[in-house]
C-alpha positions in Angstrom: 9.7 -28.6 -13.5 9.9 -29.1 -17.2 6.6 -27.0 -17.6 8.4 -24.0 -15.8 11.7 -24.6 -17.9 9.6 -24.6 -21.0 7.9 -21.4 -20.1 11.0 -19.8 -19.2 12.5 -20.5 -22.8 9.1 -18.9 -24.3 9.5 -16.0 -22.1 13.0 -15.3 -23.1 12.4 -15.6 -26.7 9.4 -13.1 -26.3 11.7 -10.7 -24.5 14.2 -10.9 -27.3 11.9 -10.6 -30.1 9.1 -8.3 -29.0 10.9 -6.2 -26.2 9.8 -3.0 -27.9 6.1 -3.9 -27.6 6.4 -4.4 -23.8 6.7 -0.6 -23.2 3.0 -0.4 -24.5 2.0 -3.4 -22.5 3.4 -2.2 -19.4 2.4 1.6 -19.5 5.4 2.6 -17.4 8.9 1.6 -18.3 10.6 3.4 -21.1 14.3 2.5 -21.5 15.2 -0.4 -19.1 14.0 -3.3 -21.3 16.3 -6.1 -21.6 19.0 -4.7 -19.5 19.6 -7.9 -17.5 21.8 -10.8 -18.5 20.3 -14.0 -17.1 21.2 -16.1 -15.3 22.6 -13.7 -12.6 25.1 -16.5 -11.4 26.5 -19.6 -13.1 26.6 -21.5 -9.9 23.3 -21.8 -8.0 23.4 -19.7 -5.0 21.1 -19.1 -1.9 20.2 -15.9 -0.5 18.2 -15.2 2.7 15.2 -12.8 2.5 13.2 -11.4 5.5 9.9 -9.6 5.1 6.4 -9.8 4.8 4.8 -13.1 3.6 2.1 -13.3 0.9 -0.9 -10.9 1.5 -3.1 -14.0 0.8 -2.7 -15.7 4.2 -3.0 -19.4 3.1 -0.3 -18.9 0.4 3.3 -18.7 1.6 6.3 -17.9 -0.3 8.1 -20.5 1.7 6.1 -23.1 -0.1 7.7 -22.4 -3.4 5.1 -20.6 -5.6 5.3 -20.9 -9.2 6.4 -17.2 -10.2 9.2 -17.7 -7.5 10.2 -21.0 -9.0 10.5 -19.5 -12.4 12.6 -16.6 -11.1 14.9 -19.1 -9.4 15.4 -20.9 -12.8 16.0 -17.6 -14.6 18.4 -16.2 -12.1 20.2 -19.3 -10.6 19.4 -17.8 -7.2 17.5 -19.7 -4.7 15.7 -17.5 -2.1 15.4 -18.9 1.6 12.2 -16.9 2.4 12.3 -16.1 6.1 8.8 -14.3 6.0 6.3 -13.2 8.6 2.6 -12.3 8.7 1.6 -8.8 8.8 0.6 -9.1 12.5 4.2 -10.4 13.5 6.5 -8.7 11.0 7.1 -5.3 13.0 8.2 -6.9 16.2 9.9 -10.0 14.9 11.8 -8.1 12.3 12.9 -5.2 14.4 14.0 -7.5 17.3 16.1 -9.6 14.7 17.8 -6.4 13.1 18.4 -4.9 16.4 20.3 -8.0 17.7 22.8 -7.5 14.8 23.0 -11.3 14.7 21.8 -13.9 12.0 21.0 -11.1 9.6 19.2 -11.9 6.3 21.1 -11.1 3.2 18.1 -9.0 1.9 15.6 -7.4 4.3 12.7 -5.4 4.6 13.3 -2.3 6.8 10.9 -1.6 9.7 8.8 0.3 10.6 6.5 -0.6 7.8 5.3 1.7 5.1 7.6 4.4 6.0 11.3 5.2 5.3 12.2 6.4 8.8 14.1 3.3 9.5 16.4 3.4 6.6 19.0 5.9 8.0 18.8 4.4 11.4 19.9 1.0 10.2 22.5 2.7 7.8 24.1 4.6 10.8 24.1 1.5 13.0 25.9 -0.5 10.3 23.0 -3.1 9.8 22.6 -2.4 6.2 25.4 -1.5 3.9 25.7 1.6 1.4 24.4 0.7 -2.1 25.6 3.5 -4.1 28.5 1.6 -5.8 26.7 -1.5 -6.2 23.8 0.1 -7.9 26.2 1.8 -10.3 27.8 -1.5 -11.2 25.3 -4.1 -10.9 21.9 -2.4 -11.2 21.2 -1.4 -14.7 17.5 -1.3 -14.3 17.5 1.0 -11.1 20.1 3.3 -13.0 17.8 3.5 -16.0 14.8 4.3 -13.8 16.6 7.1 -11.8 17.7 8.7 -15.0 14.1 8.6 -16.7 12.1 9.3 -13.6 13.4 12.1 -11.2 10.5 11.4 -8.8 11.8 7.9 -8.4 15.4 9.0 -7.7 14.2 12.0 -5.4 12.7 9.2 -3.0 15.6 6.9 -3.2 18.6 9.0 -2.7 19.5 10.0 0.9 20.5 13.8 1.8 24.2 13.0 1.7 23.7 11.9 -1.9 24.2 8.1 -1.3 21.8 5.3 -1.6 21.2 2.9 1.3 17.9 1.2 0.4 15.6 0.4 -2.4 11.8 0.7 -2.2 8.5 -0.5 -3.5 7.1 1.6 -6.4 3.6 2.1 -5.9 2.9 5.6 -7.5 2.3 4.7 -11.1 -1.3 3.2 -10.5 -2.2 5.6 -7.5 -4.5 7.7 -9.7 -6.8 4.7 -9.9 -6.4 3.2 -6.5 -8.6 5.5 -4.1 -8.8 4.7 -0.5 -12.2 5.7 0.5 -15.5 4.1 1.7 -17.0 0.9 0.7 -20.8 0.3 1.3 -23.3 -2.3 0.4 -25.2 -1.2 -2.6 -27.5 -4.0 -2.3 -28.6 -2.7 1.1 -29.0 0.8 -0.4 -31.3 -0.7 -2.9 -33.4 -2.7 -0.5 -34.0 0.3 1.7 -34.5 2.6 -1.3 -31.7 4.8 -0.1 -29.3 6.9 -2.2 -25.6 6.9 -2.1 -24.7 9.3 0.9 -22.6 12.2 -0.1 -22.3 14.3 3.3 -22.3 13.6 7.0 -26.1 14.0 7.4 -26.9 11.5 4.6 -24.2 9.0 5.8 -26.0 9.3 9.4 -29.4 8.6 7.6 -28.1 5.5 5.8 -26.3 4.2 8.8 -29.4 4.7 10.9 -31.5 2.7 8.2 -28.8 0.0 8.2 -29.3 -0.4 12.0 -33.0 -0.3 12.2 -34.5 -1.7 8.9 -33.0 -5.2 8.9 -31.4 -5.1 5.4 -29.7 -8.4 5.9 -33.1 -9.9 6.4 -32.7 -12.2 9.4 -35.3 -10.7 11.5 -32.8 -9.3 14.1 -31.0 -5.8 14.7 -27.6 -7.3 14.4 -26.3 -5.2 11.6 -22.9 -3.2 12.2 -23.8 -0.1 10.0 -20.0 1.1 10.2 -16.8 -0.6 11.1 -13.2 0.7 11.0 -9.9 -1.0 11.1 -8.3 1.8 13.5 -8.9 5.3 14.4 -6.9 6.6 11.4 -10.3 6.2 9.6 -11.1 9.7 11.0 -8.7 11.1 8.4 -10.7 9.5 5.5 -14.3 10.6 6.9 -12.8 14.0 7.9 -13.3 15.5 4.5 -16.9 16.1 5.6 -15.7 18.5 8.3 -13.4 20.5 6.0 -10.1 18.6 5.7 -8.5 19.6 2.2 -8.3 15.8 1.3 -8.5 12.4 3.1 -5.7 12.5 5.6 -3.7 9.2 5.4 -0.2 8.2 6.1 2.1 11.2 5.2 -0.9 13.1 3.8 -1.7 13.8 7.5 0.4 16.7 6.8 -0.7 19.7 4.5 1.7 21.8 2.8 0.8 25.4 1.5 2.2 27.2 -1.5 5.0 28.4 0.6 6.0 24.9 1.7 4.7 25.6 5.4 3.5 22.4 7.1 0.4 21.7 9.2 -0.3 18.4 10.9 -3.9 17.8 10.0 -4.6 15.8 13.1 -4.1 18.7 15.2 -6.6 21.1 13.5 -10.2 22.3 14.2 -11.5 20.1 11.0 -10.3 17.0 12.6 -11.8 18.0 15.9 -15.2 18.2 14.2 -14.6 14.9 12.5 -14.0 13.3 15.8 -17.2 14.9 17.0 -19.0 13.4 14.1 -17.5 9.9 14.9 -18.4 10.4 18.5 -22.2 10.9 17.4 -22.0 7.7 15.4 -20.5 5.7 18.2 -23.2 7.0 20.6 -26.0 6.1 18.6 -24.5 2.5 18.1 -24.0 3.1 14.4 -20.1 2.5 14.7 -18.8 -0.7 15.8 -17.8 -0.7 19.4 -14.3 -1.9 18.8 -12.2 0.8 17.2 -9.2 -1.2 16.3 -10.0 -4.3 14.2 -7.6 -6.6 12.5 -8.6 -7.4 8.9 -9.5 -10.9 9.8 -12.1 -9.6 12.2 -13.5 -7.2 9.5 -13.6 -10.1 7.2 -15.3 -12.5 9.5 -18.1 -9.8 10.1 -18.5 -9.2 6.6 -18.8 -12.9 5.9 -21.4 -13.1 8.5 -23.5 -10.5 6.5 -23.4 -8.0 9.3 -21.4 -5.1 8.1 -22.9 -2.4 5.9 -20.1 0.2 5.4 -16.3 0.4 6.2 -13.8 3.2 5.1 -10.0 2.8 4.3 -9.5 -0.3 2.2 -8.0 -0.5 -1.4 -10.5 -1.1 -4.2 -9.7 -4.8 -4.6 -11.6 -5.4 -1.4 -14.8 -4.8 -3.2 -14.3 -8.1 -5.1 -13.3 -9.7 -1.7 -16.2 -8.3 0.1 -18.5 -9.5 -2.7 -17.0 -13.0 -2.4 -17.5 -13.2 1.4 -21.3 -12.2 1.1 -22.0 -13.9 -2.2 -24.5 -16.2 -0.6 -26.6 -13.1 0.4 -26.3 -11.4 -2.6 -23.6 -8.9 -1.4 -23.0 -6.0 -3.9 -20.4 -3.7 -2.7 -19.2 -0.4 -4.1 -16.7 2.3 -3.3 -18.0 5.8 -2.9 -16.6 9.1 -2.3 -15.9 10.2 1.3 -18.5 12.8 2.7 -18.3 16.3 1.3 -18.0 19.3 3.5 -20.7 21.9 3.8 -19.6 23.5 0.6 -19.5 20.3 -1.3 -15.7 20.2 -1.6 -14.3 16.5 -1.3 -10.9 15.1 -2.5 -9.2 11.9 -2.0 -5.4 11.9 -1.4 -3.5 9.2 -3.2 -2.0 6.5 -1.2 1.7 6.6 -0.2 3.8 6.7 -3.3 6.2 3.8 -1.9 5.7 1.1 0.4 8.3 -1.0 2.0 12.0 -0.2 1.9 14.8 -2.9 1.6 18.4 -3.2 2.4 21.2 -5.5 2.0 22.8 -6.4 5.3 26.3 -6.3 6.6 26.2 -10.0 7.0 25.6 -10.7 3.3 28.5 -12.7 1.8 27.7 -11.8 -1.7 26.4 -8.3 -1.9 27.0 -8.2 -5.9 24.6 -11.0 -6.5 22.1 -9.8 -4.0 22.0 -6.4 -5.7 21.8 -8.0 -9.1 18.8 -10.1 -7.8 17.0 -7.0 -6.3 17.5 -5.2 -9.5 16.1 -7.7 -11.8 13.2 -8.9 -9.5 12.2 -5.5 -8.4 13.1 -3.0 -11.2 13.2 -4.9 -14.7 10.3 -4.6 -17.0 10.8 -8.4 -17.7 10.4 -9.6 -14.1 7.7 -7.2 -13.4 5.6 -8.5 -16.5 5.9 -12.1 -15.0 4.9 -10.6 -11.5 2.0 -9.0 -13.4 1.0 -12.0 -15.7 2.2 -15.0 -14.1 2.0 -18.4 -15.7 1.2 -18.9 -19.3 -1.8 -21.1 -19.8 -3.0 -20.7 -16.2 -3.1 -17.1 -15.4 -2.6 -15.4 -19.0 -2.6 -16.5 -22.7 -1.5 -14.4 -25.7 -4.3 -12.9 -28.0 -4.0 -12.6 -31.8 -1.9 -9.7 -31.4 0.6 -11.3 -29.3 -0.5 -9.1 -26.1 -1.0 -11.2 -22.9 -4.5 -11.4 -21.6 -5.6 -12.7 -18.2 -7.4 -16.0 -18.1 -10.6 -16.7 -16.4 -8.5 -18.1 -13.5 -7.7 -14.5 -12.8 -10.7 -12.6 -14.0 -13.4 -15.0 -12.6 -11.8 -17.1 -10.3 -13.3 -20.5 -9.5 -12.5 -20.1 -5.6 -13.9 -16.4 -5.7 -10.7 -14.7 -5.2 -10.3 -11.1 -6.5 -8.0 -10.7 -9.5 -5.2 -9.4 -7.3 -5.8 -12.5 -4.8 -5.9 -14.9 -7.7 -2.5 -13.6 -8.8 -1.2 -14.3 -5.2 -2.1 -17.8 -5.4 0.8 -18.4 -7.8 3.2 -15.8 -6.3 2.2 -12.7 -8.2 0.9 -9.2 -6.9 3.6 -9.9 -4.3 4.6 -8.1 -1.0 8.1 -8.2 -2.1 9.7 -5.5 -4.3 6.4 -4.2 -5.4 6.4 -2.3 -8.6 2.7 -1.6 -9.6 2.1 -0.6 -13.2 -1.1 0.9 -14.8 -1.9 -1.2 -17.8 -1.7 -4.6 -16.1 -3.7 -3.3 -13.0 -6.6 -1.8 -15.0 -6.8 -4.7 -17.1 -7.5 -7.1 -14.0 -10.7 -4.8 -13.3 -11.8 -4.1 -16.7 -15.6 -4.1 -16.9 -16.0 -4.7 -13.2 -17.6 -2.7 -10.4 -14.1 -2.0 -9.2 -13.1 -0.6 -12.6 -16.4 1.4 -12.5 -15.6 2.8 -9.2 -12.0 3.6 -9.8 -13.1 5.5 -13.0 -15.8 7.4 -11.0 -13.5 8.5 -8.2 -10.3 9.4 -10.3 -11.5 13.1 -10.7 -11.5 13.5 -7.0 -7.8 12.3 -6.7 -4.9 14.6 -5.4 -1.3 13.9 -5.2 0.2 12.3 -2.1 3.1 14.0 -0.5 6.5 12.5 -1.4 8.4 10.4 0.8 11.9 11.9 1.3 14.6 10.3 3.3 15.7 12.1 6.4 19.3 12.9 7.4 20.6 10.8 10.3 19.9 13.7 12.7 16.3 14.0 11.4 15.9 10.2 11.6 16.9 10.2 15.1 14.8 13.0 16.2 11.8 11.7 14.3 12.1 8.1 15.6 12.2 9.4 19.1 9.4 11.9 18.8 6.9 10.2 16.5 6.8 6.8 18.4 5.4 8.7 21.5 3.3 11.0 19.3 1.6 8.2 17.3 0.8 6.4 20.5 -0.6 9.4 22.1 -2.8 10.8 19.2 -4.4 7.3 18.5 -5.1 6.9 22.3 -6.9 10.3 22.4 -8.7 9.7 19.2 -10.2 6.5 20.5 -11.2 8.4 23.8 -12.6 11.3 21.8 -14.6 8.9 19.5 -15.9 6.7 22.5 -16.7 9.6 24.7 -14.3 8.7 27.4 -12.5 12.1 26.9 -14.6 15.3 26.1 -13.7 17.1 22.9 -13.8 20.2 25.2 -10.2 19.0 26.0 -9.1 19.0 22.3 -7.0 22.2 23.1 -5.1 20.3 25.9 -4.6 17.4 23.3 -3.0 19.7 20.9 -0.8 21.2 23.7 0.5 18.0 24.6 1.3 17.1 21.1 3.6 20.1 21.0 5.0 19.1 24.4 6.0 15.7 22.9 7.5 17.3 20.0 5.3 18.2 17.2 7.0 21.3 16.2 10.1 19.2 15.6 8.3 16.9 13.4 6.9 19.9 11.5 10.4 21.2 10.9 11.5 18.0 9.6 8.7 17.6 7.1 9.3 21.3 5.9 13.0 20.7 5.5 12.4 17.4 3.7 9.7 19.0 1.1 12.5 21.9 0.7 15.3 19.3 -0.3 12.6 17.4 -2.7 11.6 20.7 -4.3 15.4 21.5 -4.9 16.2 18.0 -6.2 13.2 18.2 -8.7 14.2 21.7 -9.9 17.7 20.5 -10.6 16.7 17.0 -12.2 13.3 17.5 -14.0 
């Protein structure tokens, strides 16, 4: 306890004396340095929080991690973490919020990785209007809204009010490609080049399947494995998709704002046909939906040669899982089309959304805590760098530098995962900033891949809050559409359904309500364009 108290005093003094330098260290914030007065309360107070637990499964926020212990000392606020694993959050939290009973003070808002639940819970009265609370008690959010219209455009509801806050992920998205990860050591062993199109990828996967790259004398290699059928959107660049189609970039907008659902196009049909060929040849793992733990287990058994869709810090994780066999993983570009075109859409600009519940007895303090932990430069530097002496030290110029505990973790964790052992790189109120992120991967294979793929990156669609009517329509239609297209993708890939029936699939999407979804997306894009024109 004394150690963390001493660290708190050091950090406070550093913030007071060198706050101007932090703008250079952080690489994103401009004007909101030192806006928070600490502690937030003179009397220690407990607030409850419900959401995702740490992304590192054997480290839980419930156990009192060092960074969050430090935040408690700084703020005077003890957080009762009521957290869930990624596999259980969606159902557990949705049921809890729907009951309207025993609500946490601060809550993530399902469904995950989308803003479509915000207006639903606002209309139901589950979460409260934050507009006045932000104006009075959230100086960091106010500063960010003023200096970054893109941030404000995705925070403000169509009625001009604010009902939630959000993860901020877009500052680093230029260097976080979601693409294809492959074993470079297997390529070298079999004298193969990095594949650049469908034909070359097929040849590589066939070699992985038949030439025993893991060297155990068995044909047990899994040339390609996917987490779920949405991986078609990543490999679909090879059939002519304008960019990798992920998340809200499953929608394409032309220069006139007309929207197309890419998962209902001839290009995605051709991509499904390619995936079906791989499946029939035994080059694609027979299970088309795989939990992360399943993929990790198969990688650790030295069986997997290639998989799409994971962020770049997975290279280090995969290297660690296969270190005994000399595993050397790299991220490569997705397949190019017949004209050599390939582009990678940036990942979603925001992540989870957060609200203050109607049961919260002290919404003012909850707002202050959210503002400081989520949006202050000071707190984000702590989330980025962690604990002095363990995860970082200061160099001769007074700038923080990661220690070997982060850069060369003794337990083999990637830099991101090493930070998670002390509570950094969190799943809570994420605010990713470029300098610290890039520093973790400087001089590594991950850094090399990020730099190589950066020229291929294109902007992601902004995530604009719906009106209550749009929210109701979207939630009603999309739930059925989401289930249907995934079921059909699985059938098309496995061959259970002939691609001759792709037209019927598109017609069914329309009967479910695809045109309504398109209208909502076009209306949201129009509001975004209008907002940016007025505020940029």
